[in-house]
HTML snippet that shows the backbone in 3Dmol.js (N, CA, C, O; Angstrom):
<script src="https://3Dmol.org/build/3Dmol-min.js"></script>
<div id="view" style="width:600px;height:400px;position:relative"></div>
<script>
const pdb = `
ATOM      1  N   MET A   1     179.250  94.658 130.490  1.00  0.00           N
ATOM      2  CA  MET A   1     179.584  94.678 129.096  1.00  0.00           C
ATOM      3  C   MET A   1     178.842  93.529 128.407  1.00  0.00           C
ATOM      4  O   MET A   1     178.848  92.394 128.885  1.00  0.00           O
ATOM      5  N   ILE A   2     178.219  93.837 127.305  1.00  0.00           N
ATOM      6  CA  ILE A   2     177.483  92.849 126.512  1.00  0.00           C
ATOM      7  C   ILE A   2     178.122  92.792 125.139  1.00  0.00           C
ATOM      8  O   ILE A   2     178.328  93.813 124.483  1.00  0.00           O
ATOM      9  N   ASN A   3     178.432  91.564 124.717  1.00  0.00           N
ATOM     10  CA  ASN A   3     178.987  91.412 123.370  1.00  0.00           C
ATOM     11  C   ASN A   3     178.024  90.577 122.523  1.00  0.00           C
ATOM     12  O   ASN A   3     176.981  90.142 123.010  1.00  0.00           O
ATOM     13  N   ALA A   4     178.371  90.360 121.280  1.00  0.00           N
ATOM     14  CA  ALA A   4     177.469  89.672 120.346  1.00  0.00           C
ATOM     15  C   ALA A   4     177.159  88.245 120.781  1.00  0.00           C
ATOM     16  O   ALA A   4     176.054  87.761 120.536  1.00  0.00           O
ATOM     17  N   THR A   5     178.095  87.569 121.412  1.00  0.00           N
ATOM     18  CA  THR A   5     177.854  86.170 121.786  1.00  0.00           C
ATOM     19  C   THR A   5     176.884  86.022 122.946  1.00  0.00           C
ATOM     20  O   THR A   5     176.256  84.972 123.086  1.00  0.00           O
ATOM     21  N   THR A   6     176.746  87.040 123.776  1.00  0.00           N
ATOM     22  CA  THR A   6     175.824  86.954 124.923  1.00  0.00           C
ATOM     23  C   THR A   6     174.501  87.668 124.685  1.00  0.00           C
ATOM     24  O   THR A   6     173.606  87.585 125.526  1.00  0.00           O
ATOM     25  N   THR A   7     174.355  88.354 123.582  1.00  0.00           N
ATOM     26  CA  THR A   7     173.138  89.119 123.315  1.00  0.00           C
ATOM     27  C   THR A   7     171.904  88.232 123.263  1.00  0.00           C
ATOM     28  O   THR A   7     170.881  88.571 123.859  1.00  0.00           O
ATOM     29  N   GLY A   8     171.977  87.086 122.553  1.00  0.00           N
ATOM     30  CA  GLY A   8     170.827  86.188 122.449  1.00  0.00           C
ATOM     31  C   GLY A   8     170.363  85.693 123.805  1.00  0.00           C
ATOM     32  O   GLY A   8     169.165  85.661 124.083  1.00  0.00           O
ATOM     33  N   GLN A   9     171.311  85.306 124.651  1.00  0.00           N
ATOM     34  CA  GLN A   9     170.959  84.840 125.993  1.00  0.00           C
ATOM     35  C   GLN A   9     170.325  85.955 126.817  1.00  0.00           C
ATOM     36  O   GLN A   9     169.363  85.717 127.548  1.00  0.00           O
ATOM     37  N   LEU A  10     170.852  87.158 126.705  1.00  0.00           N
ATOM     38  CA  LEU A  10     170.310  88.290 127.441  1.00  0.00           C
ATOM     39  C   LEU A  10     168.892  88.619 126.989  1.00  0.00           C
ATOM     40  O   LEU A  10     168.020  88.865 127.822  1.00  0.00           O
ATOM     41  N   VAL A  11     168.657  88.625 125.695  1.00  0.00           N
ATOM     42  CA  VAL A  11     167.328  88.924 125.145  1.00  0.00           C
ATOM     43  C   VAL A  11     166.313  87.900 125.660  1.00  0.00           C
ATOM     44  O   VAL A  11     165.212  88.268 126.069  1.00  0.00           O
ATOM     45  N   ARG A  12     166.681  86.621 125.639  1.00  0.00           N
ATOM     46  CA  ARG A  12     165.769  85.580 126.152  1.00  0.00           C
ATOM     47  C   ARG A  12     165.558  85.722 127.655  1.00  0.00           C
ATOM     48  O   ARG A  12     164.434  85.584 128.139  1.00  0.00           O
ATOM     49  N   PHE A  13     166.629  85.995 128.397  1.00  0.00           N
ATOM     50  CA  PHE A  13     166.531  86.149 129.847  1.00  0.00           C
ATOM     51  C   PHE A  13     165.597  87.291 130.215  1.00  0.00           C
ATOM     52  O   PHE A  13     164.816  87.176 131.160  1.00  0.00           O
ATOM     53  N   LEU A  14     165.670  88.367 129.493  1.00  0.00           N
ATOM     54  CA  LEU A  14     164.817  89.528 129.754  1.00  0.00           C
ATOM     55  C   LEU A  14     163.401  89.359 129.220  1.00  0.00           C
ATOM     56  O   LEU A  14     162.531  90.187 129.493  1.00  0.00           O
ATOM     57  N   GLY A  15     163.163  88.287 128.457  1.00  0.00           N
ATOM     58  CA  GLY A  15     161.834  88.031 127.926  1.00  0.00           C
ATOM     59  C   GLY A  15     161.494  88.867 126.712  1.00  0.00           C
ATOM     60  O   GLY A  15     160.323  88.991 126.353  1.00  0.00           O
ATOM     61  N   LEU A  16     162.493  89.439 126.081  1.00  0.00           N
ATOM     62  CA  LEU A  16     162.254  90.302 124.932  1.00  0.00           C
ATOM     63  C   LEU A  16     161.950  89.525 123.666  1.00  0.00           C
ATOM     64  O   LEU A  16     161.504  90.112 122.681  1.00  0.00           O
ATOM     65  N   SER A  17     162.178  88.231 123.668  1.00  0.00           N
ATOM     66  CA  SER A  17     161.917  87.425 122.471  1.00  0.00           C
ATOM     67  C   SER A  17     160.515  86.845 122.473  1.00  0.00           C
ATOM     68  O   SER A  17     160.152  86.133 121.536  1.00  0.00           O
ATOM     69  N   LYS A  18     159.729  87.117 123.471  1.00  0.00           N
ATOM     70  CA  LYS A  18     158.387  86.556 123.582  1.00  0.00           C
ATOM     71  C   LYS A  18     157.512  86.919 122.380  1.00  0.00           C
ATOM     72  O   LYS A  18     156.773  86.070 121.883  1.00  0.00           O
ATOM     73  N   GLN A  19     157.583  88.146 121.914  1.00  0.00           N
ATOM     74  CA  GLN A  19     156.755  88.569 120.791  1.00  0.00           C
ATOM     75  C   GLN A  19     157.099  87.772 119.540  1.00  0.00           C
ATOM     76  O   GLN A  19     156.204  87.356 118.804  1.00  0.00           O
ATOM     77  N   SER A  20     158.380  87.557 119.295  1.00  0.00           N
ATOM     78  CA  SER A  20     158.741  86.796 118.109  1.00  0.00           C
ATOM     79  C   SER A  20     158.310  85.339 118.255  1.00  0.00           C
ATOM     80  O   SER A  20     157.963  84.700 117.261  1.00  0.00           O
ATOM     81  N   ASP A  21     158.327  84.801 119.477  1.00  0.00           N
ATOM     82  CA  ASP A  21     157.830  83.445 119.701  1.00  0.00           C
ATOM     83  C   ASP A  21     156.330  83.375 119.427  1.00  0.00           C
ATOM     84  O   ASP A  21     155.855  82.403 118.841  1.00  0.00           O
ATOM     85  N   LEU A  22     155.591  84.381 119.839  1.00  0.00           N
ATOM     86  CA  LEU A  22     154.156  84.438 119.582  1.00  0.00           C
ATOM     87  C   LEU A  22     153.901  84.504 118.079  1.00  0.00           C
ATOM     88  O   LEU A  22     153.036  83.799 117.558  1.00  0.00           O
ATOM     89  N   LYS A  23     154.647  85.341 117.395  1.00  0.00           N
ATOM     90  CA  LYS A  23     154.508  85.467 115.946  1.00  0.00           C
ATOM     91  C   LYS A  23     154.812  84.125 115.269  1.00  0.00           C
ATOM     92  O   LYS A  23     154.095  83.710 114.358  1.00  0.00           O
ATOM     93  N   LYS A  24     155.868  83.456 115.714  1.00  0.00           N
ATOM     94  CA  LYS A  24     156.234  82.155 115.141  1.00  0.00           C
ATOM     95  C   LYS A  24     155.109  81.146 115.358  1.00  0.00           C
ATOM     96  O   LYS A  24     154.768  80.402 114.438  1.00  0.00           O
ATOM     97  N   ASN A  25     154.531  81.109 116.549  1.00  0.00           N
ATOM     98  CA  ASN A  25     153.445  80.168 116.836  1.00  0.00           C
ATOM     99  C   ASN A  25     152.208  80.448 115.987  1.00  0.00           C
ATOM    100  O   ASN A  25     151.537  79.519 115.536  1.00  0.00           O
ATOM    101  N   ILE A  26     151.912  81.709 115.772  1.00  0.00           N
ATOM    102  CA  ILE A  26     150.778  82.077 114.919  1.00  0.00           C
ATOM    103  C   ILE A  26     151.031  81.615 113.492  1.00  0.00           C
ATOM    104  O   ILE A  26     150.139  81.051 112.857  1.00  0.00           O
ATOM    105  N   LEU A  27     152.230  81.845 112.985  1.00  0.00           N
ATOM    106  CA  LEU A  27     152.556  81.447 111.621  1.00  0.00           C
ATOM    107  C   LEU A  27     152.551  79.930 111.460  1.00  0.00           C
ATOM    108  O   LEU A  27     152.118  79.421 110.426  1.00  0.00           O
ATOM    109  N   ILE A  28     153.023  79.208 112.461  1.00  0.00           N
ATOM    110  CA  ILE A  28     152.983  77.740 112.417  1.00  0.00           C
ATOM    111  C   ILE A  28     151.534  77.259 112.374  1.00  0.00           C
ATOM    112  O   ILE A  28     151.195  76.359 111.605  1.00  0.00           O
ATOM    113  N   SER A  29     150.690  77.858 113.196  1.00  0.00           N
ATOM    114  CA  SER A  29     149.277  77.496 113.206  1.00  0.00           C
ATOM    115  C   SER A  29     148.628  77.773 111.852  1.00  0.00           C
ATOM    116  O   SER A  29     147.841  76.967 111.356  1.00  0.00           O
ATOM    117  N   LEU A  30     148.961  78.909 111.264  1.00  0.00           N
ATOM    118  CA  LEU A  30     148.414  79.251 109.951  1.00  0.00           C
ATOM    119  C   LEU A  30     148.849  78.251 108.885  1.00  0.00           C
ATOM    120  O   LEU A  30     148.041  77.842 108.051  1.00  0.00           O
ATOM    121  N   THR A  31     150.117  77.858 108.907  1.00  0.00           N
ATOM    122  CA  THR A  31     150.572  76.904 107.889  1.00  0.00           C
ATOM    123  C   THR A  31     149.886  75.553 108.060  1.00  0.00           C
ATOM    124  O   THR A  31     149.585  74.882 107.073  1.00  0.00           O
ATOM    125  N   LYS A  32     149.637  75.152 109.299  1.00  0.00           N
ATOM    126  CA  LYS A  32     148.916  73.888 109.520  1.00  0.00           C
ATOM    127  C   LYS A  32     147.496  73.980 108.981  1.00  0.00           C
ATOM    128  O   LYS A  32     146.997  73.039 108.363  1.00  0.00           O
ATOM    129  N   ASN A  33     146.850  75.111 109.218  1.00  0.00           N
ATOM    130  CA  ASN A  33     145.485  75.301 108.707  1.00  0.00           C
ATOM    131  C   ASN A  33     145.464  75.340 107.181  1.00  0.00           C
ATOM    132  O   ASN A  33     144.555  74.793 106.557  1.00  0.00           O
ATOM    133  N   ILE A  34     146.453  75.978 106.586  1.00  0.00           N
ATOM    134  CA  ILE A  34     146.529  76.018 105.119  1.00  0.00           C
ATOM    135  C   ILE A  34     146.702  74.610 104.583  1.00  0.00           C
ATOM    136  O   ILE A  34     146.043  74.232 103.615  1.00  0.00           O
ATOM    137  N   ASP A  35     147.588  73.820 105.206  1.00  0.00           N
ATOM    138  CA  ASP A  35     147.791  72.437 104.770  1.00  0.00           C
ATOM    139  C   ASP A  35     146.505  71.620 104.878  1.00  0.00           C
ATOM    140  O   ASP A  35     146.206  70.824 103.988  1.00  0.00           O
ATOM    141  N   LYS A  36     145.746  71.807 105.947  1.00  0.00           N
ATOM    142  CA  LYS A  36     144.468  71.094 106.099  1.00  0.00           C
ATOM    143  C   LYS A  36     143.497  71.485 104.982  1.00  0.00           C
ATOM    144  O   LYS A  36     142.811  70.633 104.418  1.00  0.00           O
ATOM    145  N   ASN A  37     143.447  72.767 104.675  1.00  0.00           N
ATOM    146  CA  ASN A  37     142.563  73.240 103.605  1.00  0.00           C
ATOM    147  C   ASN A  37     143.005  72.723 102.243  1.00  0.00           C
ATOM    148  O   ASN A  37     142.172  72.407 101.393  1.00  0.00           O
ATOM    149  N   ILE A  38     144.303  72.638 102.039  1.00  0.00           N
ATOM    150  CA  ILE A  38     144.817  72.063 100.791  1.00  0.00           C
ATOM    151  C   ILE A  38     144.321  70.632 100.650  1.00  0.00           C
ATOM    152  O   ILE A  38     143.832  70.239  99.591  1.00  0.00           O
ATOM    153  N   ASP A  39     144.450  69.854 101.719  1.00  0.00           N
ATOM    154  CA  ASP A  39     143.998  68.453 101.689  1.00  0.00           C
ATOM    155  C   ASP A  39     142.502  68.353 101.392  1.00  0.00           C
ATOM    156  O   ASP A  39     142.073  67.516 100.598  1.00  0.00           O
ATOM    157  N   LYS A  40     141.716  69.212 102.038  1.00  0.00           N
ATOM    158  CA  LYS A  40     140.266  69.197 101.798  1.00  0.00           C
ATOM    159  C   LYS A  40     139.938  69.551 100.345  1.00  0.00           C
ATOM    160  O   LYS A  40     139.094  68.914  99.714  1.00  0.00           O
ATOM    161  N   ASN A  41     140.617  70.571  99.828  1.00  0.00           N
ATOM    162  CA  ASN A  41     140.358  70.984  98.446  1.00  0.00           C
ATOM    163  C   ASN A  41     140.786  69.921  97.445  1.00  0.00           C
ATOM    164  O   ASN A  41     140.120  69.717  96.430  1.00  0.00           O
ATOM    165  N   ILE A  42     141.874  69.254  97.722  1.00  0.00           N
ATOM    166  CA  ILE A  42     142.319  68.178  96.834  1.00  0.00           C
ATOM    167  C   ILE A  42     141.301  67.043  96.842  1.00  0.00           C
ATOM    168  O   ILE A  42     141.014  66.464  95.794  1.00  0.00           O
ATOM    169  N   GLU A  43     140.762  66.725  97.991  1.00  0.00           N
ATOM    170  CA  GLU A  43     139.740  65.665  98.057  1.00  0.00           C
ATOM    171  C   GLU A  43     138.509  66.037  97.227  1.00  0.00           C
ATOM    172  O   GLU A  43     137.914  65.176  96.580  1.00  0.00           O
ATOM    173  N   VAL A  44     138.131  67.306  97.246  1.00  0.00           N
ATOM    174  CA  VAL A  44     137.000  67.762  96.429  1.00  0.00           C
ATOM    175  C   VAL A  44     137.345  67.645  94.948  1.00  0.00           C
ATOM    176  O   VAL A  44     136.526  67.191  94.149  1.00  0.00           O
ATOM    177  N   LEU A  45     138.559  68.054  94.585  1.00  0.00           N
ATOM    178  CA  LEU A  45     138.970  67.983  93.183  1.00  0.00           C
ATOM    179  C   LEU A  45     139.031  66.549  92.677  1.00  0.00           C
ATOM    180  O   LEU A  45     138.761  66.292  91.504  1.00  0.00           O
ATOM    181  N   LYS A  46     139.378  65.626  93.544  1.00  0.00           N
ATOM    182  CA  LYS A  46     139.452  64.215  93.143  1.00  0.00           C
ATOM    183  C   LYS A  46     138.097  63.685  92.681  1.00  0.00           C
ATOM    184  O   LYS A  46     138.033  62.742  91.893  1.00  0.00           O
ATOM    185  N   MET A  47     137.031  64.281  93.163  1.00  0.00           N
ATOM    186  CA  MET A  47     135.677  63.855  92.796  1.00  0.00           C
ATOM    187  C   MET A  47     135.266  64.348  91.401  1.00  0.00           C
ATOM    188  O   MET A  47     134.311  63.841  90.814  1.00  0.00           O
ATOM    189  N   LYS A  48     135.981  65.320  90.891  1.00  0.00           N
ATOM    190  CA  LYS A  48     135.654  65.881  89.573  1.00  0.00           C
ATOM    191  C   LYS A  48     136.271  65.012  88.486  1.00  0.00           C
ATOM    192  O   LYS A  48     137.475  64.756  88.495  1.00  0.00           O
ATOM    193  N   LYS A  49     135.450  64.565  87.559  1.00  0.00           N
ATOM    194  CA  LYS A  49     135.943  63.629  86.553  1.00  0.00           C
ATOM    195  C   LYS A  49     136.938  64.247  85.575  1.00  0.00           C
ATOM    196  O   LYS A  49     137.746  63.518  85.000  1.00  0.00           O
ATOM    197  N   HIS A  50     136.911  65.543  85.369  1.00  0.00           N
ATOM    198  CA  HIS A  50     137.854  66.156  84.439  1.00  0.00           C
ATOM    199  C   HIS A  50     139.250  66.345  85.050  1.00  0.00           C
ATOM    200  O   HIS A  50     140.139  66.896  84.402  1.00  0.00           O
ATOM    201  N   PHE A  51     139.442  65.890  86.294  1.00  0.00           N
ATOM    202  CA  PHE A  51     140.759  65.915  86.932  1.00  0.00           C
ATOM    203  C   PHE A  51     141.310  64.497  87.123  1.00  0.00           C
ATOM    204  O   PHE A  51     142.146  64.279  88.000  1.00  0.00           O
ATOM    205  N   ASN A  52     140.867  63.556  86.339  1.00  0.00           N
ATOM    206  CA  ASN A  52     141.275  62.155  86.487  1.00  0.00           C
ATOM    207  C   ASN A  52     142.759  61.904  86.270  1.00  0.00           C
ATOM    208  O   ASN A  52     143.313  60.971  86.852  1.00  0.00           O
ATOM    209  N   ASN A  53     143.412  62.707  85.452  1.00  0.00           N
ATOM    210  CA  ASN A  53     144.807  62.449  85.096  1.00  0.00           C
ATOM    211  C   ASN A  53     145.811  63.204  85.970  1.00  0.00           C
ATOM    212  O   ASN A  53     146.986  63.306  85.617  1.00  0.00           O
ATOM    213  N   ILE A  54     145.368  63.714  87.068  1.00  0.00           N
ATOM    214  CA  ILE A  54     146.237  64.492  87.952  1.00  0.00           C
ATOM    215  C   ILE A  54     147.053  63.554  88.843  1.00  0.00           C
ATOM    216  O   ILE A  54     146.528  62.572  89.368  1.00  0.00           O
ATOM    217  N   ASP A  55     148.335  63.865  89.007  1.00  0.00           N
ATOM    218  CA  ASP A  55     149.176  63.164  89.975  1.00  0.00           C
ATOM    219  C   ASP A  55     148.982  63.885  91.317  1.00  0.00           C
ATOM    220  O   ASP A  55     149.604  64.916  91.575  1.00  0.00           O
ATOM    221  N   TRP A  56     148.131  63.339  92.142  1.00  0.00           N
ATOM    222  CA  TRP A  56     147.722  64.009  93.379  1.00  0.00           C
ATOM    223  C   TRP A  56     148.862  64.169  94.367  1.00  0.00           C
ATOM    224  O   TRP A  56     148.903  65.154  95.104  1.00  0.00           O
ATOM    225  N   VAL A  57     149.782  63.229  94.396  1.00  0.00           N
ATOM    226  CA  VAL A  57     150.929  63.342  95.307  1.00  0.00           C
ATOM    227  C   VAL A  57     151.811  64.517  94.899  1.00  0.00           C
ATOM    228  O   VAL A  57     152.245  65.297  95.747  1.00  0.00           O
ATOM    229  N   LYS A  58     152.075  64.642  93.599  1.00  0.00           N
ATOM    230  CA  LYS A  58     152.883  65.778  93.116  1.00  0.00           C
ATOM    231  C   LYS A  58     152.178  67.100  93.380  1.00  0.00           C
ATOM    232  O   LYS A  58     152.799  68.076  93.799  1.00  0.00           O
ATOM    233  N   LEU A  59     150.890  67.119  93.133  1.00  0.00           N
ATOM    234  CA  LEU A  59     150.132  68.345  93.381  1.00  0.00           C
ATOM    235  C   LEU A  59     150.200  68.732  94.851  1.00  0.00           C
ATOM    236  O   LEU A  59     150.483  69.882  95.187  1.00  0.00           O
ATOM    237  N   ARG A  60     149.943  67.779  95.709  1.00  0.00           N
ATOM    238  CA  ARG A  60     149.959  68.040  97.148  1.00  0.00           C
ATOM    239  C   ARG A  60     151.335  68.538  97.585  1.00  0.00           C
ATOM    240  O   ARG A  60     151.428  69.503  98.344  1.00  0.00           O
ATOM    241  N   ASP A  61     152.393  67.897  97.119  1.00  0.00           N
ATOM    242  CA  ASP A  61     153.743  68.319  97.492  1.00  0.00           C
ATOM    243  C   ASP A  61     154.078  69.712  96.968  1.00  0.00           C
ATOM    244  O   ASP A  61     154.800  70.469  97.617  1.00  0.00           O
ATOM    245  N   SER A  62     153.552  70.045  95.799  1.00  0.00           N
ATOM    246  CA  SER A  62     153.876  71.340  95.208  1.00  0.00           C
ATOM    247  C   SER A  62     153.204  72.507  95.923  1.00  0.00           C
ATOM    248  O   SER A  62     153.677  73.638  95.820  1.00  0.00           O
ATOM    249  N   VAL A  63     152.127  72.262  96.636  1.00  0.00           N
ATOM    250  CA  VAL A  63     151.414  73.363  97.292  1.00  0.00           C
ATOM    251  C   VAL A  63     151.559  73.351  98.809  1.00  0.00           C
ATOM    252  O   VAL A  63     150.989  74.201  99.492  1.00  0.00           O
ATOM    253  N   ARG A  64     152.296  72.421  99.328  1.00  0.00           N
ATOM    254  CA  ARG A  64     152.532  72.385 100.777  1.00  0.00           C
ATOM    255  C   ARG A  64     153.398  73.564 101.201  1.00  0.00           C
ATOM    256  O   ARG A  64     154.026  74.219 100.370  1.00  0.00           O
ATOM    257  N   MET A  65     153.423  73.817 102.470  1.00  0.00           N
ATOM    258  CA  MET A  65     154.166  74.944 103.026  1.00  0.00           C
ATOM    259  C   MET A  65     155.577  74.516 103.466  1.00  0.00           C
ATOM    260  O   MET A  65     156.044  74.934 104.525  1.00  0.00           O
ATOM    261  N   HIS A  66     156.254  73.689 102.660  1.00  0.00           N
ATOM    262  CA  HIS A  66     157.552  73.137 103.032  1.00  0.00           C
ATOM    263  C   HIS A  66     158.594  74.220 103.315  1.00  0.00           C
ATOM    264  O   HIS A  66     159.296  74.160 104.324  1.00  0.00           O
ATOM    265  N   ASP A  67     158.694  75.195 102.435  1.00  0.00           N
ATOM    266  CA  ASP A  67     159.722  76.225 102.611  1.00  0.00           C
ATOM    267  C   ASP A  67     159.507  77.024 103.884  1.00  0.00           C
ATOM    268  O   ASP A  67     160.458  77.309 104.612  1.00  0.00           O
ATOM    269  N   LEU A  68     158.284  77.380 104.150  1.00  0.00           N
ATOM    270  CA  LEU A  68     157.975  78.143 105.351  1.00  0.00           C
ATOM    271  C   LEU A  68     158.257  77.315 106.608  1.00  0.00           C
ATOM    272  O   LEU A  68     158.793  77.836 107.586  1.00  0.00           O
ATOM    273  N   LYS A  69     157.900  76.036 106.583  1.00  0.00           N
ATOM    274  CA  LYS A  69     158.181  75.166 107.730  1.00  0.00           C
ATOM    275  C   LYS A  69     159.688  75.014 107.951  1.00  0.00           C
ATOM    276  O   LYS A  69     160.150  74.970 109.091  1.00  0.00           O
ATOM    277  N   ARG A  70     160.445  74.936 106.866  1.00  0.00           N
ATOM    278  CA  ARG A  70     161.902  74.833 106.972  1.00  0.00           C
ATOM    279  C   ARG A  70     162.467  76.103 107.615  1.00  0.00           C
ATOM    280  O   ARG A  70     163.392  76.034 108.425  1.00  0.00           O
ATOM    281  N   GLN A  71     161.911  77.252 107.252  1.00  0.00           N
ATOM    282  CA  GLN A  71     162.358  78.509 107.857  1.00  0.00           C
ATOM    283  C   GLN A  71     162.057  78.536 109.353  1.00  0.00           C
ATOM    284  O   GLN A  71     162.863  79.044 110.133  1.00  0.00           O
ATOM    285  N   PHE A  72     160.905  77.995 109.767  1.00  0.00           N
ATOM    286  CA  PHE A  72     160.575  77.939 111.188  1.00  0.00           C
ATOM    287  C   PHE A  72     161.576  77.080 111.949  1.00  0.00           C
ATOM    288  O   PHE A  72     161.988  77.427 113.056  1.00  0.00           O
ATOM    289  N   LYS A  73     161.969  75.949 111.344  1.00  0.00           N
ATOM    290  CA  LYS A  73     162.944  75.074 111.997  1.00  0.00           C
ATOM    291  C   LYS A  73     164.280  75.789 112.157  1.00  0.00           C
ATOM    292  O   LYS A  73     164.925  75.671 113.199  1.00  0.00           O
ATOM    293  N   GLN A  74     164.700  76.532 111.129  1.00  0.00           N
ATOM    294  CA  GLN A  74     165.938  77.293 111.224  1.00  0.00           C
ATOM    295  C   GLN A  74     165.823  78.353 112.308  1.00  0.00           C
ATOM    296  O   GLN A  74     166.761  78.566 113.076  1.00  0.00           O
ATOM    297  N   TYR A  75     164.684  79.012 112.371  1.00  0.00           N
ATOM    298  CA  TYR A  75     164.431  80.030 113.394  1.00  0.00           C
ATOM    299  C   TYR A  75     164.510  79.407 114.783  1.00  0.00           C
ATOM    300  O   TYR A  75     165.134  79.969 115.683  1.00  0.00           O
ATOM    301  N   GLU A  76     163.876  78.243 114.960  1.00  0.00           N
ATOM    302  CA  GLU A  76     163.894  77.546 116.235  1.00  0.00           C
ATOM    303  C   GLU A  76     165.314  77.169 116.626  1.00  0.00           C
ATOM    304  O   GLU A  76     165.713  77.365 117.774  1.00  0.00           O
ATOM    305  N   ASN A  77     166.082  76.629 115.681  1.00  0.00           N
ATOM    306  CA  ASN A  77     167.452  76.235 115.965  1.00  0.00           C
ATOM    307  C   ASN A  77     168.307  77.432 116.366  1.00  0.00           C
ATOM    308  O   ASN A  77     169.145  77.316 117.260  1.00  0.00           O
ATOM    309  N   LEU A  78     168.110  78.572 115.723  1.00  0.00           N
ATOM    310  CA  LEU A  78     168.852  79.775 116.083  1.00  0.00           C
ATOM    311  C   LEU A  78     168.534  80.202 117.503  1.00  0.00           C
ATOM    312  O   LEU A  78     169.430  80.607 118.243  1.00  0.00           O
ATOM    313  N   HIS A  79     167.281  80.117 117.891  1.00  0.00           N
ATOM    314  CA  HIS A  79     166.887  80.564 119.220  1.00  0.00           C
ATOM    315  C   HIS A  79     167.260  79.555 120.296  1.00  0.00           C
ATOM    316  O   HIS A  79     167.491  79.940 121.442  1.00  0.00           O
ATOM    317  N   LEU A  80     167.323  78.292 119.955  1.00  0.00           N
ATOM    318  CA  LEU A  80     167.727  77.285 120.928  1.00  0.00           C
ATOM    319  C   LEU A  80     169.223  77.305 121.169  1.00  0.00           C
ATOM    320  O   LEU A  80     169.686  77.056 122.282  1.00  0.00           O
ATOM    321  N   HIS A  81     169.978  77.604 120.115  1.00  0.00           N
ATOM    322  CA  HIS A  81     171.436  77.556 120.214  1.00  0.00           C
ATOM    323  C   HIS A  81     172.082  78.930 120.205  1.00  0.00           C
ATOM    324  O   HIS A  81     173.298  79.042 120.358  1.00  0.00           O
ATOM    325  N   GLY A  82     171.289  79.971 120.029  1.00  0.00           N
ATOM    326  CA  GLY A  82     171.821  81.343 119.912  1.00  0.00           C
ATOM    327  C   GLY A  82     171.809  82.016 121.163  1.00  0.00           C
ATOM    328  O   GLY A  82     172.220  83.173 121.245  1.00  0.00           O
TER     329      GLY A  82
END
`;
const viewer = $3Dmol.createViewer("view");
viewer.addModel(pdb, "pdb");
viewer.setStyle({}, {cartoon: {color: "spectrum"}});
viewer.zoomTo();
viewer.render();
</script>
């Protein structure tokens, strides 16, 4: 008999969660690459004189992948404790 509280453990034991782990790792890698590209693009923009009045810290924070990273942490916590 399998109930809701043991389903997560059973799925992991059987290796059925591997695909979602692969998907999570791909998405984490993509967000890191996007963040690197954001940093590179901001450095290029800093060289343009018509962008002198930009608050670069605010800009960088506004385009980071914070929400997506937070979702990954929640996903990880569910799988570690679920």
